ChimeraX commands (.cxc) that place a marker at each C-alpha (Angstrom):
marker #1 position 0.02,0.01,-0.06 radius 0.5
marker #1 position 1.21,3.50,-0.92 radius 0.5
marker #1 position 1.73,5.82,2.10 radius 0.5
marker #1 position 0.58,9.41,1.77 radius 0.5
marker #1 position 2.96,12.27,2.02 radius 0.5
marker #1 position 3.05,14.16,5.32 radius 0.5
marker #1 position 1.74,17.66,5.67 radius 0.5
marker #1 position -1.56,19.60,5.43 radius 0.5
marker #1 position -2.80,17.56,2.44 radius 0.5
marker #1 position -1.90,14.14,3.83 radius 0.5
marker #1 position -5.41,13.54,5.21 radius 0.5
marker #1 position -6.90,14.38,1.76 radius 0.5
marker #1 position -4.57,11.97,0.06 radius 0.5
marker #1 position -5.50,9.27,2.55 radius 0.5
marker #1 position -9.21,9.98,1.95 radius 0.5
marker #1 position -8.83,9.66,-1.80 radius 0.5
marker #1 position -6.61,6.58,-1.48 radius 0.5
marker #1 position -9.08,4.85,0.83 radius 0.5
marker #1 position -11.98,5.72,-1.48 radius 0.5
marker #1 position -10.28,4.33,-4.54 radius 0.5
marker #1 position -9.34,1.19,-2.72 radius 0.5
marker #1 position -12.91,0.66,-1.53 radius 0.5
marker #1 position -14.12,1.19,-5.14 radius 0.5
marker #1 position -11.61,-1.46,-6.40 radius 0.5
marker #1 position -12.71,-3.93,-3.64 radius 0.5
marker #1 position -16.44,-3.40,-4.41 radius 0.5
marker #1 position -16.00,-3.82,-8.16 radius 0.5
marker #1 position -13.88,-6.97,-7.70 radius 0.5
marker #1 position -16.67,-8.42,-5.61 radius 0.5
marker #1 position -19.33,-7.45,-8.13 radius 0.5
marker #1 position -21.20,-5.36,-5.52 radius 0.5
marker #1 position -23.40,-2.36,-6.81 radius 0.5
marker #1 position -23.11,0.94,-5.18 radius 0.5
marker #1 position -26.80,0.55,-4.30 radius 0.5
marker #1 position -26.17,-2.66,-2.40 radius 0.5
marker #1 position -23.07,-1.18,-0.76 radius 0.5
marker #1 position -25.19,1.84,0.40 radius 0.5
marker #1 position -27.87,-0.56,1.80 radius 0.5
marker #1 position -25.16,-2.33,3.83 radius 0.5
marker #1 position -24.27,0.98,5.71 radius 0.5
marker #1 position -27.71,2.39,5.70 radius 0.5
marker #1 position -26.71,5.13,3.09 radius 0.5
marker #1 position -27.60,6.08,-0.42 radius 0.5
marker #1 position -25.92,5.11,-3.64 radius 0.5
marker #1 position -24.65,8.71,-4.03 radius 0.5
marker #1 position -23.03,8.55,-0.52 radius 0.5
marker #1 position -21.04,5.48,-1.64 radius 0.5
marker #1 position -20.01,7.42,-4.79 radius 0.5
marker #1 position -18.79,10.38,-2.73 radius 0.5
marker #1 position -16.93,8.03,-0.40 radius 0.5
marker #1 position -15.20,6.37,-3.28 radius 0.5
marker #1 position -14.12,9.78,-4.64 radius 0.5
marker #1 position -12.76,10.79,-1.29 radius 0.5
marker #1 position -15.20,13.74,-0.89 radius 0.5
marker #1 position -16.63,12.93,2.45 radius 0.5
marker #1 position -15.41,11.93,5.82 radius 0.5
marker #1 position -15.45,8.18,6.75 radius 0.5
marker #1 position -16.95,6.43,9.68 radius 0.5
marker #1 position -14.80,3.51,10.88 radius 0.5
marker #1 position -17.93,1.47,11.43 radius 0.5
marker #1 position -19.14,2.01,7.90 radius 0.5
marker #1 position -15.78,1.05,6.33 radius 0.5
marker #1 position -15.64,-2.01,8.53 radius 0.5
marker #1 position -19.09,-3.11,7.36 radius 0.5
marker #1 position -18.09,-2.48,3.76 radius 0.5
marker #1 position -14.99,-4.57,4.12 radius 0.5
marker #1 position -17.02,-7.41,5.37 radius 0.5
marker #1 position -19.41,-7.10,2.49 radius 0.5
marker #1 position -16.45,-7.08,0.10 radius 0.5
marker #1 position -14.99,-10.20,1.59 radius 0.5
marker #1 position -11.99,-8.65,3.26 radius 0.5
marker #1 position -11.37,-10.92,6.18 radius 0.5
marker #1 position -7.64,-10.72,6.63 radius 0.5
marker #1 position -6.95,-8.88,9.95 radius 0.5
marker #1 position -3.86,-7.09,8.74 radius 0.5
marker #1 position -5.54,-5.82,5.58 radius 0.5
marker #1 position -8.64,-4.64,7.51 radius 0.5
marker #1 position -6.49,-2.85,10.14 radius 0.5
marker #1 position -4.44,-1.16,7.48 radius 0.5
marker #1 position -7.54,0.28,5.77 radius 0.5
marker #1 position -9.24,1.18,9.09 radius 0.5
marker #1 position -6.05,2.96,9.99 radius 0.5
marker #1 position -6.46,5.07,6.83 radius 0.5
marker #1 position -9.88,6.01,8.09 radius 0.5
marker #1 position -8.47,7.47,11.32 radius 0.5
marker #1 position -5.78,9.35,9.41 radius 0.5
marker #1 position -8.18,10.59,6.68 radius 0.5
marker #1 position -10.43,12.25,9.17 radius 0.5
marker #1 position -7.76,14.58,10.56 radius 0.5
marker #1 position -8.51,18.19,9.68 radius 0.5
marker #1 position -6.24,20.27,7.48 radius 0.5
marker #1 position -5.19,23.86,8.18 radius 0.5
marker #1 position -7.84,25.20,5.78 radius 0.5
marker #1 position -10.65,24.03,8.08 radius 0.5
marker #1 position -9.88,27.14,10.25 radius 0.5
marker #1 position -11.32,29.12,7.31 radius 0.5
marker #1 position -14.55,27.17,7.14 radius 0.5
marker #1 position -16.53,30.34,8.03 radius 0.5
marker #1 position -15.77,31.74,4.55 radius 0.5
marker #1 position -14.68,28.63,2.62 radius 0.5
marker #1 position -17.43,26.60,0.90 radius 0.5
marker #1 position -17.39,22.87,1.52 radius 0.5
marker #1 position -17.02,22.08,-2.13 radius 0.5
marker #1 position -13.89,24.23,-2.27 radius 0.5
marker #1 position -12.28,22.80,0.87 radius 0.5
marker #1 position -11.92,19.57,-1.21 radius 0.5
marker #1 position -9.95,21.37,-3.74 radius 0.5
marker #1 position -7.59,23.03,-1.28 radius 0.5
marker #1 position -6.91,19.58,0.23 radius 0.5
marker #1 position -6.17,18.22,-3.26 radius 0.5
marker #1 position -3.95,21.17,-4.08 radius 0.5
marker #1 position -1.93,20.56,-0.90 radius 0.5
marker #1 position -1.40,16.88,-1.79 radius 0.5
marker #1 position -0.60,17.36,-5.47 radius 0.5
marker #1 position 2.75,17.06,-7.12 radius 0.5
marker #1 position 1.71,18.85,-10.29 radius 0.5
marker #1 position -0.97,21.37,-10.87 radius 0.5
marker #1 position -1.83,22.36,-14.41 radius 0.5
marker #1 position -4.36,25.11,-14.80 radius 0.5
marker #1 position -5.94,27.16,-17.52 radius 0.5
marker #1 position -7.57,30.44,-16.77 radius 0.5
marker #1 position -9.61,32.77,-18.98 radius 0.5
marker #1 position -11.04,35.64,-16.91 radius 0.5
marker #1 position -8.78,35.99,-13.94 radius 0.5
marker #1 position -5.11,35.41,-13.03 radius 0.5
marker #1 position -5.05,31.84,-11.36 radius 0.5
marker #1 position -5.51,32.07,-7.59 radius 0.5
marker #1 position -2.05,30.74,-6.79 radius 0.5
marker #1 position -0.50,33.53,-8.88 radius 0.5
marker #1 position -2.57,36.50,-7.59 radius 0.5
marker #1 position -0.89,39.29,-5.69 radius 0.5
marker #1 position -2.69,40.48,-2.54 radius 0.5
marker #1 position -4.21,43.63,-4.00 radius 0.5
marker #1 position -5.45,41.82,-7.04 radius 0.5
marker #1 position -6.98,39.07,-4.89 radius 0.5
marker #1 position -8.71,41.68,-2.75 radius 0.5
marker #1 position -10.16,43.34,-5.89 radius 0.5
marker #1 position -11.44,39.98,-7.24 radius 0.5
marker #1 position -13.25,39.15,-4.07 radius 0.5
marker #1 position -14.60,42.68,-3.69 radius 0.5
marker #1 position -16.02,42.86,-7.23 radius 0.5
marker #1 position -17.18,39.28,-7.71 radius 0.5
marker #1 position -18.81,38.93,-4.25 radius 0.5
marker #1 position -20.22,42.40,-3.32 radius 0.5
marker #1 position -22.24,41.00,-0.44 radius 0.5
marker #1 position -19.08,40.16,1.52 radius 0.5
marker #1 position -18.06,42.25,4.44 radius 0.5
marker #1 position -14.53,43.69,4.78 radius 0.5
marker #1 position -13.73,41.08,7.44 radius 0.5
marker #1 position -14.82,38.26,5.20 radius 0.5
marker #1 position -12.73,39.63,2.28 radius 0.5
marker #1 position -9.77,39.88,4.60 radius 0.5
marker #1 position -10.26,36.24,5.59 radius 0.5
marker #1 position -10.54,35.16,1.95 radius 0.5
marker #1 position -7.46,37.05,0.92 radius 0.5
marker #1 position -5.61,35.50,3.91 radius 0.5
marker #1 position -6.63,32.07,2.79 radius 0.5
marker #1 position -5.40,32.75,-0.83 radius 0.5
marker #1 position -1.99,33.96,0.41 radius 0.5
marker #1 position -1.74,30.94,2.74 radius 0.5
marker #1 position -2.34,28.65,-0.25 radius 0.5
marker #1 position 0.42,30.32,-2.21 radius 0.5
marker #1 position 2.97,29.25,0.31 radius 0.5
marker #1 position 2.79,26.00,-1.56 radius 0.5
marker #1 position 4.92,27.58,-4.28 radius 0.5
marker #1 position 7.56,29.35,-2.14 radius 0.5
marker #1 position 7.98,27.17,0.95 radius 0.5
marker #1 position 9.13,23.57,1.29 radius 0.5
marker #1 position 8.69,20.77,-1.26 radius 0.5
marker #1 position 5.51,22.13,-2.89 radius 0.5
marker #1 position 3.91,21.10,-6.22 radius 0.5
marker #1 position 5.01,22.22,-9.64 radius 0.5
marker #1 position 2.51,24.74,-11.08 radius 0.5
marker #1 position 2.08,24.99,-14.83 radius 0.5
marker #1 position -0.33,27.78,-15.72 radius 0.5
marker #1 position -1.75,28.82,-19.08 radius 0.5
marker #1 position -3.35,32.23,-18.92 radius 0.5
marker #1 position -5.55,33.75,-21.60 radius 0.5
marker #1 position -4.35,37.18,-22.66 radius 0.5
marker #1 position -7.80,38.51,-21.75 radius 0.5
marker #1 position -7.02,38.06,-18.01 radius 0.5
marker #1 position -3.89,40.09,-18.38 radius 0.5
marker #1 position -5.73,43.01,-20.00 radius 0.5
marker #1 position -8.86,43.06,-17.85 radius 0.5
marker #1 position -8.19,45.98,-15.43 radius 0.5
marker #1 position -9.10,44.27,-12.18 radius 0.5
marker #1 position -8.74,46.71,-9.38 radius 0.5
marker #1 position -7.51,49.50,-11.70 radius 0.5
marker #1 position -4.20,50.31,-13.42 radius 0.5
marker #1 position -2.04,50.35,-10.26 radius 0.5
marker #1 position -3.18,46.97,-9.08 radius 0.5
marker #1 position -2.67,45.44,-12.55 radius 0.5
marker #1 position 0.90,46.82,-12.68 radius 0.5
marker #1 position 1.63,45.13,-9.38 radius 0.5
marker #1 position 0.03,41.91,-10.61 radius 0.5
marker #1 position 1.87,41.85,-13.87 radius 0.5
marker #1 position 5.21,42.37,-12.12 radius 0.5
marker #1 position 4.30,39.68,-9.68 radius 0.5
marker #1 position 3.83,37.29,-12.50 radius 0.5
marker #1 position 7.20,38.21,-14.02 radius 0.5
marker #1 position 8.92,37.74,-10.66 radius 0.5
marker #1 position 7.28,34.46,-9.69 radius 0.5
marker #1 position 7.90,32.94,-13.15 radius 0.5
marker #1 position 11.56,32.72,-12.06 radius 0.5
marker #1 position 10.58,30.18,-9.43 radius 0.5
marker #1 position 12.03,26.74,-10.56 radius 0.5
marker #1 position 8.59,25.08,-9.81 radius 0.5
marker #1 position 6.49,27.63,-11.77 radius 0.5
marker #1 position 5.80,27.69,-15.46 radius 0.5
marker #1 position 3.55,30.42,-16.98 radius 0.5
marker #1 position 2.41,30.63,-20.58 radius 0.5
marker #1 position -0.04,33.04,-22.27 radius 0.5
marker #1 position -2.54,32.14,-24.84 radius 0.5
marker #1 position -2.34,35.29,-27.05 radius 0.5
marker #1 position -5.27,37.02,-28.76 radius 0.5
marker #1 position -3.55,36.69,-32.13 radius 0.5
marker #1 position -3.81,32.91,-32.04 radius 0.5
marker #1 position -7.57,33.10,-32.43 radius 0.5
marker #1 position -9.78,30.08,-31.70 radius 0.5
marker #1 position -7.93,27.48,-29.59 radius 0.5
marker #1 position -8.41,24.15,-27.72 radius 0.5
marker #1 position -9.57,25.75,-24.49 radius 0.5
marker #1 position -13.01,26.72,-25.69 radius 0.5
marker #1 position -14.78,24.95,-22.86 radius 0.5
marker #1 position -13.38,27.37,-20.33 radius 0.5
marker #1 position -11.13,27.35,-17.20 radius 0.5
marker #1 position -10.09,24.06,-15.56 radius 0.5
marker #1 position -7.26,22.55,-13.54 radius 0.5
marker #1 position -5.69,19.05,-13.52 radius 0.5
marker #1 position -4.06,17.75,-10.39 radius 0.5
marker #1 position -1.57,14.95,-10.31 radius 0.5
marker #1 position -0.38,13.15,-7.19 radius 0.5
marker #1 position 2.83,11.45,-6.16 radius 0.5
marker #1 position 1.01,8.27,-5.14 radius 0.5
marker #1 position 0.77,5.86,-7.98 radius 0.5
marker #1 position -2.59,4.52,-6.73 radius 0.5
marker #1 position -4.22,7.95,-7.17 radius 0.5
marker #1 position -5.68,8.97,-10.59 radius 0.5
marker #1 position -5.38,12.61,-11.80 radius 0.5
marker #1 position -8.31,14.74,-10.90 radius 0.5
marker #1 position -9.80,17.47,-13.14 radius 0.5
marker #1 position -11.35,20.43,-11.31 radius 0.5
marker #1 position -14.13,22.53,-12.81 radius 0.5
marker #1 position -15.36,25.40,-10.78 radius 0.5
marker #1 position -18.87,26.74,-11.05 radius 0.5
marker #1 position -20.66,29.62,-9.30 radius 0.5
marker #1 position -22.06,27.67,-6.26 radius 0.5
marker #1 position -20.34,24.20,-6.65 radius 0.5
marker #1 position -17.59,22.37,-8.42 radius 0.5
marker #1 position -17.06,19.13,-10.40 radius 0.5
marker #1 position -14.22,16.75,-9.63 radius 0.5
marker #1 position -13.57,14.28,-12.52 radius 0.5
marker #1 position -11.35,11.27,-12.17 radius 0.5
marker #1 position -12.67,8.89,-14.78 radius 0.5
marker #1 position -9.94,7.98,-17.24 radius 0.5
marker #1 position -11.84,9.09,-20.33 radius 0.5
marker #1 position -12.77,12.49,-18.80 radius 0.5
marker #1 position -9.29,13.14,-17.53 radius 0.5
marker #1 position -7.65,12.06,-20.81 radius 0.5
marker #1 position -9.82,14.54,-22.69 radius 0.5
marker #1 position -8.76,17.46,-20.57 radius 0.5
marker #1 position -5.12,16.38,-20.58 radius 0.5
marker #1 position -5.23,16.50,-24.48 radius 0.5
marker #1 position -6.73,20.05,-24.31 radius 0.5
marker #1 position -4.05,21.19,-21.87 radius 0.5
marker #1 position -1.26,19.68,-24.03 radius 0.5
marker #1 position -2.66,21.50,-27.05 radius 0.5
marker #1 position -2.89,24.82,-25.17 radius 0.5
marker #1 position 0.77,24.51,-23.90 radius 0.5
marker #1 position 1.98,23.78,-27.53 radius 0.5
marker #1 position -0.07,26.68,-28.96 radius 0.5
marker #1 position 0.63,29.29,-26.29 radius 0.5
marker #1 position 3.64,31.50,-26.06 radius 0.5
marker #1 position 6.74,29.89,-24.61 radius 0.5
marker #1 position 7.65,30.88,-21.02 radius 0.5
marker #1 position 10.30,33.23,-22.37 radius 0.5
marker #1 position 7.99,34.88,-24.87 radius 0.5
marker #1 position 5.31,35.10,-22.08 radius 0.5
marker #1 position 7.73,37.22,-19.97 radius 0.5
marker #1 position 8.26,39.42,-22.93 radius 0.5
marker #1 position 4.48,39.99,-23.39 radius 0.5
marker #1 position 4.04,40.61,-19.67 radius 0.5
marker #1 position 6.69,43.25,-19.67 radius 0.5
marker #1 position 5.25,44.84,-22.78 radius 0.5
marker #1 position 1.77,45.10,-21.24 radius 0.5
marker #1 position 3.33,46.33,-17.94 radius 0.5
marker #1 position 5.04,49.20,-19.91 radius 0.5
marker #1 position 1.74,50.09,-21.53 radius 0.5
marker #1 position -0.13,50.20,-18.25 radius 0.5
marker link #1:1,2 radius 0.2
marker link #1:2,3 radius 0.2
marker link #1:3,4 radius 0.2
marker link #1:4,5 radius 0.2
marker link #1:5,6 radius 0.2
marker link #1:6,7 radius 0.2
marker link #1:7,8 radius 0.2
marker link #1:8,9 radius 0.2
marker link #1:9,10 radius 0.2
marker link #1:10,11 radius 0.2
marker link #1:11,12 radius 0.2
marker link #1:12,13 radius 0.2
marker link #1:13,14 radius 0.2
marker link #1:14,15 radius 0.2
marker link #1:15,16 radius 0.2
marker link #1:16,17 radius 0.2
marker link #1:17,18 radius 0.2
marker link #1:18,19 radius 0.2
marker link #1:19,20 radius 0.2
marker link #1:20,21 radius 0.2
marker link #1:21,22 radius 0.2
marker link #1:22,23 radius 0.2
marker link #1:23,24 radius 0.2
marker link #1:24,25 radius 0.2
marker link #1:25,26 radius 0.2
marker link #1:26,27 radius 0.2
marker link #1:27,28 radius 0.2
marker link #1:28,29 radius 0.2
marker link #1:29,30 radius 0.2
marker link #1:30,31 radius 0.2
marker link #1:31,32 radius 0.2
marker link #1:32,33 radius 0.2
marker link #1:33,34 radius 0.2
marker link #1:34,35 radius 0.2
marker link #1:35,36 radius 0.2
marker link #1:36,37 radius 0.2
marker link #1:37,38 radius 0.2
marker link #1:38,39 radius 0.2
marker link #1:39,40 radius 0.2
marker link #1:40,41 radius 0.2
marker link #1:41,42 radius 0.2
marker link #1:42,43 radius 0.2
marker link #1:43,44 radius 0.2
marker link #1:44,45 radius 0.2
marker link #1:45,46 radius 0.2
marker link #1:46,47 radius 0.2
marker link #1:47,48 radius 0.2
marker link #1:48,49 radius 0.2
marker link #1:49,50 radius 0.2
marker link #1:50,51 radius 0.2
marker link #1:51,52 radius 0.2
marker link #1:52,53 radius 0.2
marker link #1:53,54 radius 0.2
marker link #1:54,55 radius 0.2
marker link #1:55,56 radius 0.2
marker link #1:56,57 radius 0.2
marker link #1:57,58 radius 0.2
marker link #1:58,59 radius 0.2
marker link #1:59,60 radius 0.2
marker link #1:60,61 radius 0.2
marker link #1:61,62 radius 0.2
marker link #1:62,63 radius 0.2
marker link #1:63,64 radius 0.2
marker link #1:64,65 radius 0.2
marker link #1:65,66 radius 0.2
marker link #1:66,67 radius 0.2
marker link #1:67,68 radius 0.2
marker link #1:68,69 radius 0.2
marker link #1:69,70 radius 0.2
marker link #1:70,71 radius 0.2
marker link #1:71,72 radius 0.2
marker link #1:72,73 radius 0.2
marker link #1:73,74 radius 0.2
marker link #1:74,75 radius 0.2
marker link #1:75,76 radius 0.2
marker link #1:76,77 radius 0.2
marker link #1:77,78 radius 0.2
marker link #1:78,79 radius 0.2
marker link #1:79,80 radius 0.2
marker link #1:80,81 radius 0.2
marker link #1:81,82 radius 0.2
marker link #1:82,83 radius 0.2
marker link #1:83,84 radius 0.2
marker link #1:84,85 radius 0.2
marker link #1:85,86 radius 0.2
marker link #1:86,87 radius 0.2
marker link #1:87,88 radius 0.2
marker link #1:88,89 radius 0.2
marker link #1:89,90 radius 0.2
marker link #1:90,91 radius 0.2
marker link #1:91,92 radius 0.2
marker link #1:92,93 radius 0.2
marker link #1:93,94 radius 0.2
marker link #1:94,95 radius 0.2
marker link #1:95,96 radius 0.2
marker link #1:96,97 radius 0.2
marker link #1:97,98 radius 0.2
marker link #1:98,99 radius 0.2
marker link #1:99,100 radius 0.2
marker link #1:100,101 radius 0.2
marker link #1:101,102 radius 0.2
marker link #1:102,103 radius 0.2
marker link #1:103,104 radius 0.2
marker link #1:104,105 radius 0.2
marker link #1:105,106 radius 0.2
marker link #1:106,107 radius 0.2
marker link #1:107,108 radius 0.2
marker link #1:108,109 radius 0.2
marker link #1:109,110 radius 0.2
marker link #1:110,111 radius 0.2
marker link #1:111,112 radius 0.2
marker link #1:112,113 radius 0.2
marker link #1:113,114 radius 0.2
marker link #1:114,115 radius 0.2
marker link #1:115,116 radius 0.2
marker link #1:116,117 radius 0.2
marker link #1:117,118 radius 0.2
marker link #1:118,119 radius 0.2
marker link #1:119,120 radius 0.2
marker link #1:120,121 radius 0.2
marker link #1:121,122 radius 0.2
marker link #1:122,123 radius 0.2
marker link #1:123,124 radius 0.2
marker link #1:124,125 radius 0.2
marker link #1:125,126 radius 0.2
marker link #1:126,127 radius 0.2
marker link #1:127,128 radius 0.2
marker link #1:128,129 radius 0.2
marker link #1:129,130 radius 0.2
marker link #1:130,131 radius 0.2
marker link #1:131,132 radius 0.2
marker link #1:132,133 radius 0.2
marker link #1:133,134 radius 0.2
marker link #1:134,135 radius 0.2
marker link #1:135,136 radius 0.2
marker link #1:136,137 radius 0.2
marker link #1:137,138 radius 0.2
marker link #1:138,139 radius 0.2
marker link #1:139,140 radius 0.2
marker link #1:140,141 radius 0.2
marker link #1:141,142 radius 0.2
marker link #1:142,143 radius 0.2
marker link #1:143,144 radius 0.2
marker link #1:144,145 radius 0.2
marker link #1:145,146 radius 0.2
marker link #1:146,147 radius 0.2
marker link #1:147,148 radius 0.2
marker link #1:148,149 radius 0.2
marker link #1:149,150 radius 0.2
marker link #1:150,151 radius 0.2
marker link #1:151,152 radius 0.2
marker link #1:152,153 radius 0.2
marker link #1:153,154 radius 0.2
marker link #1:154,155 radius 0.2
marker link #1:155,156 radius 0.2
marker link #1:156,157 radius 0.2
marker link #1:157,158 radius 0.2
marker link #1:158,159 radius 0.2
marker link #1:159,160 radius 0.2
marker link #1:160,161 radius 0.2
marker link #1:161,162 radius 0.2
marker link #1:162,163 radius 0.2
marker link #1:163,164 radius 0.2
marker link #1:164,165 radius 0.2
marker link #1:165,166 radius 0.2
marker link #1:166,167 radius 0.2
marker link #1:167,168 radius 0.2
marker link #1:168,169 radius 0.2
marker link #1:169,170 radius 0.2
marker link #1:170,171 radius 0.2
marker link #1:171,172 radius 0.2
marker link #1:172,173 radius 0.2
marker link #1:173,174 radius 0.2
marker link #1:174,175 radius 0.2
marker link #1:175,176 radius 0.2
marker link #1:176,177 radius 0.2
marker link #1:177,178 radius 0.2
marker link #1:178,179 radius 0.2
marker link #1:179,180 radius 0.2
marker link #1:180,181 radius 0.2
marker link #1:181,182 radius 0.2
marker link #1:182,183 radius 0.2
marker link #1:183,184 radius 0.2
marker link #1:184,185 radius 0.2
marker link #1:185,186 radius 0.2
marker link #1:186,187 radius 0.2
marker link #1:187,188 radius 0.2
marker link #1:188,189 radius 0.2
marker link #1:189,190 radius 0.2
marker link #1:190,191 radius 0.2
marker link #1:191,192 radius 0.2
marker link #1:192,193 radius 0.2
marker link #1:193,194 radius 0.2
marker link #1:194,195 radius 0.2
marker link #1:195,196 radius 0.2
marker link #1:196,197 radius 0.2
marker link #1:197,198 radius 0.2
marker link #1:198,199 radius 0.2
marker link #1:199,200 radius 0.2
marker link #1:200,201 radius 0.2
marker link #1:201,202 radius 0.2
marker link #1:202,203 radius 0.2
marker link #1:203,204 radius 0.2
marker link #1:204,205 radius 0.2
marker link #1:205,206 radius 0.2
marker link #1:206,207 radius 0.2
marker link #1:207,208 radius 0.2
marker link #1:208,209 radius 0.2
marker link #1:209,210 radius 0.2
marker link #1:210,211 radius 0.2
marker link #1:211,212 radius 0.2
marker link #1:212,213 radius 0.2
marker link #1:213,214 radius 0.2
marker link #1:214,215 radius 0.2
marker link #1:215,216 radius 0.2
marker link #1:216,217 radius 0.2
marker link #1:217,218 radius 0.2
marker link #1:218,219 radius 0.2
marker link #1:219,220 radius 0.2
marker link #1:220,221 radius 0.2
marker link #1:221,222 radius 0.2
marker link #1:222,223 radius 0.2
marker link #1:223,224 radius 0.2
marker link #1:224,225 radius 0.2
marker link #1:225,226 radius 0.2
marker link #1:226,227 radius 0.2
marker link #1:227,228 radius 0.2
marker link #1:228,229 radius 0.2
marker link #1:229,230 radius 0.2
marker link #1:230,231 radius 0.2
marker link #1:231,232 radius 0.2
marker link #1:232,233 radius 0.2
marker link #1:233,234 radius 0.2
marker link #1:234,235 radius 0.2
marker link #1:235,236 radius 0.2
marker link #1:236,237 radius 0.2
marker link #1:237,238 radius 0.2
marker link #1:238,239 radius 0.2
marker link #1:239,240 radius 0.2
marker link #1:240,241 radius 0.2
marker link #1:241,242 radius 0.2
marker link #1:242,243 radius 0.2
marker link #1:243,244 radius 0.2
marker link #1:244,245 radius 0.2
marker link #1:245,246 radius 0.2
marker link #1:246,247 radius 0.2
marker link #1:247,248 radius 0.2
marker link #1:248,249 radius 0.2
marker link #1:249,250 radius 0.2
marker link #1:250,251 radius 0.2
marker link #1:251,252 radius 0.2
marker link #1:252,253 radius 0.2
marker link #1:253,254 radius 0.2
marker link #1:254,255 radius 0.2
marker link #1:255,256 radius 0.2
marker link #1:256,257 radius 0.2
marker link #1:257,258 radius 0.2
marker link #1:258,259 radius 0.2
marker link #1:259,260 radius 0.2
marker link #1:260,261 radius 0.2
marker link #1:261,262 radius 0.2
marker link #1:262,263 radius 0.2
marker link #1:263,264 radius 0.2
marker link #1:264,265 radius 0.2
marker link #1:265,266 radius 0.2
marker link #1:266,267 radius 0.2
marker link #1:267,268 radius 0.2
marker link #1:268,269 radius 0.2
marker link #1:269,270 radius 0.2
marker link #1:270,271 radius 0.2
marker link #1:271,272 radius 0.2
marker link #1:272,273 radius 0.2
marker link #1:273,274 radius 0.2
marker link #1:274,275 radius 0.2
marker link #1:275,276 radius 0.2
marker link #1:276,277 radius 0.2
marker link #1:277,278 radius 0.2
marker link #1:278,279 radius 0.2
marker link #1:279,280 radius 0.2
marker link #1:280,281 radius 0.2
marker link #1:281,282 radius 0.2
marker link #1:282,283 radius 0.2
marker link #1:283,284 radius 0.2
marker link #1:284,285 radius 0.2
marker link #1:285,286 radius 0.2
marker link #1:286,287 radius 0.2
marker link #1:287,288 radius 0.2
marker link #1:288,289 radius 0.2
view
């Protein structure tokens, strides 16, 4: 069994790993999700969420499922039940639960656990690459009902997430940004100048790659909109595609779905400006601002 990496995202890794193993055990036994749900007095959708690692686990439920799936070896059962205990430990982001939607908490955990994050953004600079003033302007404009205190909390959360890129052995970030996001004056000219310079500076980080999809290219592979692909160091864990919506998010891990988005990302990377040309464009826009 693969062990999860230590740190804030470790519990999320364990949750996904446990879910994927429960799914394999169920399928090998020929048990339907509906029958598995009946065994633990839950719905078919609850089993689906468990197998995707999106809900917390009760040790009793997992023990009952293991019995249903024919897992009788004491060592194997204890190993999986140990994952339950580890998976239910809270990450640092739970202290922001007052302003952080539950569906996004899952993403923050995945982000912490990832070894590679590939993202394509159309409207805004990716969250991990936003400077403080830009992030504040985004929250202030997109969520006008928020109080100043709530905006402060959200900005603090975003800055905390960014420590992934600058502290310790964080993931590699590969971002493709549509030129529209660079030219949309979020927060006004001063904020945008600060943001553009921040992108130039952070692109020098060895674990950060930034490319721009220029206007002049015309139609391109990213017509479906923004998305992220997260890859994990554990071989047992499939890549996850993250699609954010206004009040929820989709997490895709089926092979066909992931492969389709990987192909789009690969095409975007080939067709976008190289990292070197991207810095040149950023500098040019900065001089114009």
